[in-house]
C-alpha positions in Angstrom: 123.6 -14.1 73.1 123.8 -12.8 76.7 126.8 -13.9 78.7 126.6 -16.7 81.3 127.0 -14.3 84.2 123.6 -12.9 83.1 121.9 -16.1 81.9 122.7 -18.2 85.0 121.2 -15.9 87.7 118.2 -15.1 85.5 117.6 -18.8 85.0 117.8 -19.4 88.7 115.3 -16.6 89.4 113.0 -18.0 86.7 113.0 -21.4 88.5 112.3 -19.6 91.8 109.3 -17.8 90.1 107.7 -21.2 89.3 106.7 -21.5 92.9 103.9 -18.8 92.7 101.2 -20.1 95.1 98.5 -18.1 93.2 99.2 -19.5 89.8 99.6 -23.0 91.1 96.5 -22.8 93.3 94.3 -21.6 90.5 95.7 -24.2 88.1 95.0 -27.0 90.6 91.5 -25.7 91.2 90.8 -25.8 87.4 92.3 -29.3 87.0 90.3 -30.6 90.0 87.0 -28.9 89.0 85.6 -31.9 87.0 84.9 -29.7 84.0 84.5 -31.4 80.7 87.3 -29.3 79.2 90.0 -27.8 81.4 92.6 -27.0 78.7 90.8 -23.9 77.4 90.3 -22.1 80.8 93.7 -23.2 82.1 95.7 -22.0 79.1 93.6 -18.8 78.9 94.6 -18.0 82.4 98.3 -19.1 82.1 98.6 -17.3 78.8 97.3 -14.1 80.2 99.6 -14.2 83.2 102.6 -14.9 81.0 101.7 -12.1 78.5 101.1 -9.6 81.3 104.5 -10.2 82.8 106.2 -10.2 79.4 104.6 -6.8 78.6 105.6 -5.5 82.0 109.1 -6.8 81.6 109.4 -5.1 78.1 108.1 -1.8 79.6 110.7 -1.9 82.4 113.5 -2.8 80.0 112.5 -0.1 77.5 112.6 2.8 80.0 109.8 2.7 82.5 112.5 2.6 85.2 113.9 5.8 83.9 110.5 7.5 84.2 110.2 6.3 87.8 113.6 7.7 88.6 112.3 11.2 87.8 109.8 10.8 90.7 112.7 10.2 93.2 112.7 13.8 94.5 109.0 13.6 95.4 109.6 10.2 97.0 112.3 11.7 99.2 110.1 14.4 100.6 109.1 14.5 104.3 105.4 14.1 103.3 106.2 10.8 101.5 108.2 9.7 104.6 105.2 10.2 106.9 103.0 8.5 104.4 105.3 5.5 104.5 105.2 5.6 108.4 101.4 5.5 108.4 101.1 2.9 105.7 103.9 0.7 107.1 102.6 0.9 110.6 99.1 0.0 109.4 100.4 -3.0 107.4 102.6 -4.3 110.2 99.7 -4.1 112.7 97.3 -5.7 110.3 99.7 -8.6 109.7 99.1 -9.7 113.4 95.3 -9.7 113.1 94.6 -10.6 109.5 92.6 -13.8 109.1 94.5 -16.9 108.0 92.0 -19.5 107.4 88.4 -18.2 107.4 88.5 -16.7 103.9 89.2 -19.1 101.0 91.6 -18.0 98.3 90.2 -16.4 95.2 88.7 -18.8 92.7 87.2 -18.2 89.3 83.4 -17.8 89.4 83.2 -19.7 86.1 85.5 -21.1 83.5 84.5 -18.8 80.6 87.5 -17.6 78.7 86.8 -13.9 79.5 86.6 -14.8 83.3 89.9 -16.6 83.1 91.6 -13.8 81.2 90.3 -11.4 83.8 91.6 -13.6 86.6 95.0 -13.7 84.9 95.1 -9.9 84.7 94.1 -9.6 88.3 96.9 -12.1 89.3 99.4 -10.0 87.4 98.2 -6.6 88.8 98.0 -7.8 92.4 101.4 -9.6 92.4 103.5 -7.4 90.1 104.8 -5.2 92.9 105.9 -8.2 95.0 107.3 -10.3 92.1 110.8 -9.9 93.5 112.5 -12.7 91.4 111.1 -11.2 88.2 112.1 -7.7 89.2 115.5 -9.0 90.1 115.9 -10.6 86.7 114.9 -7.3 85.0 117.5 -5.5 87.1 120.2 -7.9 86.1 119.5 -7.7 82.4 119.0 -3.9 82.6 122.3 -3.4 84.4 124.2 -5.6 81.9 123.3 -3.2 79.1 121.9 -5.9 76.8 120.5 -5.0 73.4 116.9 -5.6 72.6 117.6 -8.6 70.4 119.6 -10.2 73.3 117.2 -9.6 76.2 113.9 -10.1 74.4 114.2 -13.9 73.9 115.6 -14.3 77.5 112.5 -12.4 78.8 110.2 -14.6 76.7 111.9 -17.8 78.0 111.6 -16.5 81.6 107.9 -16.2 81.3 107.5 -19.6 79.7 109.5 -21.2 82.5 107.3 -19.3 85.0 104.1 -21.0 83.9 105.8 -24.4 83.1 104.7 -26.2 86.3 101.0 -25.8 85.7 101.5 -27.0 82.1 103.3 -30.1 83.4 100.5 -30.7 85.9 98.0 -30.5 83.1 100.0 -33.1 81.1 100.2 -35.4 84.1 96.4 -34.9 84.6 95.8 -35.9 81.0 98.0 -39.0 81.3 97.0 -40.3 84.8 93.5 -38.8 85.1 91.6 -39.6 88.4 94.5 -41.6 89.7 96.3 -38.3 90.3 93.4 -36.5 92.0 94.3 -37.5 95.6 97.8 -36.1 95.3 96.6 -33.0 93.5 94.1 -32.4 96.3 96.8 -32.6 98.9 99.0 -30.2 97.0 96.2 -27.8 96.6 95.5 -27.9 100.4 99.1 -27.3 101.2 99.5 -24.4 98.7 96.3 -22.8 100.0 97.3 -23.1 103.7 100.9 -22.0 103.0 99.9 -19.0 100.9 97.5 -17.7 103.5 100.2 -18.0 106.2 102.9 -16.6 104.0 100.7 -13.6 103.1 100.7 -12.4 106.7 104.5 -12.7 106.9 104.9 -10.8 103.6 102.5 -8.1 104.8 104.3 -7.8 108.1 107.8 -7.6 106.6 106.8 -5.1 103.9 105.0 -3.0 106.6 108.1 -3.1 108.9 110.4 -2.1 106.0 108.1 0.8 105.0 107.9 1.9 108.7 111.6 1.9 109.2 112.4 3.7 105.9 109.7 6.3 106.6 111.0 7.0 110.1 114.5 7.3 108.7 113.3 9.6 106.0 111.6 12.0 108.4 114.7 12.0 110.7 113.3 10.1 113.6 115.9 7.4 113.4 118.7 9.9 113.3 117.2 11.7 116.3 117.1 8.5 118.3 120.7 7.8 117.4 121.8 11.3 118.5 120.1 10.8 121.9 122.0 7.6 122.6 125.2 8.2 124.7 
C-alpha cells in the first residue's frame, strides 16, 4: 500500500479534478434532456472519459515520460524557442478577443452510445494536456517509485473519484426527478458561463508562459537583462 505522503496529495488532487466543467456540463445536459433513458448515454460518456484517463495514466507511469525526455534536446533548440514565441504570442493575443458568450459549449448531437463514446474520447484528447491535477498526481506517484501493484489501484480509484459527481447527480435525478430540474438548470448555466470565461484566462496564461519561455530560450530575456544598468 502506498504511504500516506503519496495517498493524501493524490486524493486531494482527485477531489480537485472532480470540478471539470466539461464533464459536469455534458452530464447536466444529458440529465436535463428529457430523454426516456439517460443512464445509457451518461455512463457511456463517463466510462469513456474514465477509461481514457486511466489508459493515459498507465502509459505515463509505464514509461511514456521517459520517451518524452529523449525529445528534450530538440525542445531546447532555438527553432523550438521561436516556435514557442509565435504560438505563445498568438494565444495571448487571442485570449483578449476570443468570444465568451456567442458560441454555446459543445453538446452531443444525439444520445447514441457511439456518439457519447466519441464525445468522451474528444473530452479526454482536448483536456489531457491541461489536466494539471491529474498530471500532478502522476508525477507524485512516479517520483515515489511505487511498484505497479501499488500505483495501479490508486490510479483506478483516482479516475473513479473524478467521475463521481456526475454519478451522484444521476442518483439525485433518479430520486427527486423534476423537483431537481430548476436547480440543475441553474448549475448548468453557471458552469457554462464560468467555463467560457475561464477558458480565455487559461488560454492567456498558457500563451504568456509559452511566450516568456520562448523568449528566454532564444536569449532575448538575457539580452534585455544585460542592457539594464
